[in-house]
N, C-alpha and C positions, 0 to 999 in steps of 0.2 A: 456577773462575770462568769458564773458557772456555765451559762448558755453559750459563751463565745466559742469554745471548741466544737460544740455541736453545730453551731452556725457555720463555722469554717468547713466542717466535714460536709454539711449539706451543700455549701457553695461549690466545693470541690467535686461532689457527685454530679451536680447540675452542669458543671463545666465539662466533665467527661462525657455526659450524656447529651452534648449539644447537637449531635447528629444521630440519625437512626442507627447508623453502624456502631457508633460508640455506645449508644443506649443498649443495643443488642449485646455488645461485648460485656458491658457491666452486668447485664442480667444473666448472661451465660456464665460469667465468672462467679457471680454470687451463688447461682444454682449448683455449679460444680463444687464450689467451696463447701456448701451445705452437705453435699453427698460425701465428700472426703472427710468432713468433720464427724458425720454419723458413722462412717466406716471405722475411723480411728477409735471412736467410743465403743463401737461394737467389738472391735478387736481387744480393747482393754478389758471389757466386761467378760468376754469369753476367757481371757487369761485368768481373771479373778475366779470365775466359775470353775475352771479346770483345777486351779490350786485348791479351792474349797472342796471340790469333789475328792481330791486325794486325801485331804484332812478327814473328811467324813469317813472314808473307807478305813482310815487308821483308827478313828474313834470307835468304830463299830466293834473292834476287837477288845476294847477296854470297857468293862462293865461300870467302872467308877466314873466314867466320863459321860454319863447319860445327859446331864444338863448341858454340857458343852456340845454334845452331839445334837441335842434338840435345837440349840441356837444355830449351829452350822447348817442344819437341815432347813431351818426357817430362812436363813440368809441365802441359801442356795435356791430356795423357791422364789425369793424376791428377785434374785439376779436373773433367774429364768424368765420371770414375768417381765422384767425390764428389757431383757434381750428380745422377747417376743414383740413388745411394743416398739422397740428400736428397729427391729427388722421391718415392721410395717411402715415406720417413718422413713426408713431407708428406701423402701420400694417407692413410696410417694415422692421422695426427694429425687430419686433417679428418673422417675417419669417426668417430673418438672424440669430436671436438667436436660433430658432429651428434647423436650419442647423448646427450651431456651437455646440449645445447640442448633436445632433445626432453624429457629428464628435467626440465629447468627449466620448460618449458612445462606439463608435467603438474603440477609443484609449484605453479606460478602459478595454474593452473586450480583446484587444490585450495584454495589460499588464497582465491581469489575465492568459491568455494563456502562456505568457512568465514565469510568476511566477510559474505556475503549472508545466511547463517543468523543471524548476530548482528544484522544490519540488520533482518531480518524479526521477530526476537524482541523487540527493544527498542521502547519507546514514547517514549523521551526524544528530543526534537527535535534537541538539540545533538549527542547521541550518533549519531543517524542521519546528520547532516550530516558528522560526522567520519568515519564509516564509508564514506560515499559518496566522500569525498576519497581515502581509502585504496584503495577499489575502482577509482577512475579511475587512480590511480598504478600499481596492479598491472596493469591493462589496458594502459596505455601501455608498461610493461615487456614485456608479452606481445608487443605489436606490434613492439618493437625486436628481440626474439628471433626472431620470425617472419621478419624481413628477412634474418637470417643463415642461414636454411635454404632449401634448394631447394623449389619449390612441390610437387614430387612427394612430399615427406616430410610436408607439412602435412596435418592432418585436413581432410576434405572438409566443406564447409558444407552442412547439411541443406537439402533442397529446400524452396522456399517461404519461406526466411528472408531477410529484407532485410538485407544486410551493411552497408548504410549507417547503420543504426540503432545508437545508442550504448546498450548495456545499462544503464549507470549512469544515463543520462538517462531511460530507460524506468522504472527503479526509482524515480527521483526523482518522475516523474509519477505512478507507482502509489502512492507514499507520500502525495503530495498528495491523491489520490483517497481513500485510506484515512482520512486526516485529516478530509476532508469527510464521509466515511461515519460516522466516530465522532461528529462534531458533529450530524449528522442523527439518529443513534440516541439521542443524549442528549436531543434535542428530542422524539424519539419516546417515550422513557420518561416525559418530563414530560407529554406529551399523554395518554398512557395513564392516568397518575394523575388528570389532570383529567377524563378520560372516566369513570373509575371513580366519582369523586365525583359527577359529574353524573348518572350512572345511579342511584346510591344516592339522591340527592336526588329524582330523578323517581319512583323507586319509593316513597319515603316520601310524596311528595305524592299519588300515586295511592291509597295506603292511606288517607290522611286524607280524600281526596275520596270514596272508597267509604264510609267510616264516616259522613261528614257527609251523604252522599246517602241512606244508610239511615235516619239520624236524621230527615232532612227528610221522608221518606215517612211515617215513624211519626208525626211531629208533625202532618202534614197530615191523616192519618186521625183522630188524636185531636181535632184542632180541629173537624173536621166533625161529630164525634159529640157535642160539647158544646152546651148550650143557648145561644142568642144572648147572653144576659146574661153567661154565664161566658166566652164567647169575647171579649166586649168588655173584660172585666176583665183577661183574660190578655194581650190585645193592647195594654193600656196605657191604656184609657179610664177615667175616674173614675166612681164610682157615681152621681154627680149627673148625669152626661151621659146616662146610660141608654143605650138602644139606639135607633137611628134606624130605625124599621120603616116601610117604605112600603106602600102599598096598590096592588095590581095592578089591571089593567083589570077583572078579574072579581071584585074585592073580596078577593082572597086576599093574604096577607102575603108580601112579597118578602124576599130575604136582606138583612140589615142592611148599611148602607153603612159604609166604614171611617171612623174618626174623622178629622176634618179636622186637618191640620198634624202628623200623627204621623210622627216621624223613623224611618227604617228601622233595624233592628238589624244589627250587624256579622255575626252568624251568618246572618241572612237573605240578606245580600249574598253571603256565602260559598256558601250553598245555591243562590242564583241562578247563581253561577259553576259550581257542580257541575252544575246542570240544563243550562246551556249546553254543557258538555263532553259530557254524556250525549246531548244532541240533535244533536251533531256540529258544535259551534261552532268558533271559531278555535283553531289549534294554540297551545299555551302556549309561553312563552319557554323553559321547561326543555326541551321537545321540540326547539325550534330549536337550543339549545345542544348537545344530545346529537347531533343530526344533523350539525351543523357540525364537531364534534370527530371524529365517525366519518369524515367525508369527509377531514379533515386527516390523520387517522391513516393512511388508505389512501394518500394522496398521499406522506406521509413514508416509509411502508414501500416504496412503489415506487421512490422516489428513493434510498433506502439500498441496495436490491437492485441498481439500475442502477450506482451508484458502486462497489459491491463487485465486480460483474461486470467492469466496465471495468478495475479494478485487477488482477483475476486475469488478464485477457488480457494486460496489459502485463507482469506478472510472468512469465507463461509465455514471452512473446517474449524477455524478458531472459535467461531460463534457456537458451533455444535458441541465443542469440548468445554464450553463454559460451565 
């Protein structure tokens, strides 16, 4: 039963050291604890030696206290020897602690890299917020570990990197830009679909216009070849109305006048529209829609590229500050 507490302690230690980061934390904590323990012992022994030194000075003025003085001198010598060995142990413990702290710094950097990879891989907003919180916690721990190390042992900051920037803040800004880029690209996909439909409708309209234009030309040629009476019947005049034939100045017959009050046919209006397009008339509404959608498409593409570029720059700065 005596081994049960030891077994439980061992199992607890193994559970804490389940990951490289936790293992590095345990090692750094133990090394730091050893240094602090030796320093406390050193401080206590120095206090004892100081008190003993005062007693020795007092005994030197008393001739009858020679035996007590000899004992005090021997004890003072032993304390000095212990302090010398303790100082050497403390130097070694501090060296090991520095190694352990550097190992912890490396493990924390690896953890930040792992968390950043998860952050960049996920698209869930809540998950990203949680990862940012963990990244900030790991970074704060890194800063605490750095304070325990001399500046000569710390990695040099790359030239041109602004140390006042917070990598996690940069990542948060980059994520906001990425989110904006996603929304712009969703709108971009919608505009592309609208533009495709508008182009298809415009192409269909052009084919219809071409067909009706050819038909109008054929009908016009056919109408001119018909006799006046046939033309009047075809254009809607009743047989009783006959044809209105005028007499020219030289006694010749002029072309018949159109029947009064004849409403235009829908196809004729369409053909007139076709003729207007052929003669360079106003741009159709479909042309305007296509042009406006094309302009909007270019604007959205430029905006998406800009947001993505700014996000990449912030992510790069965040990696440099790790």
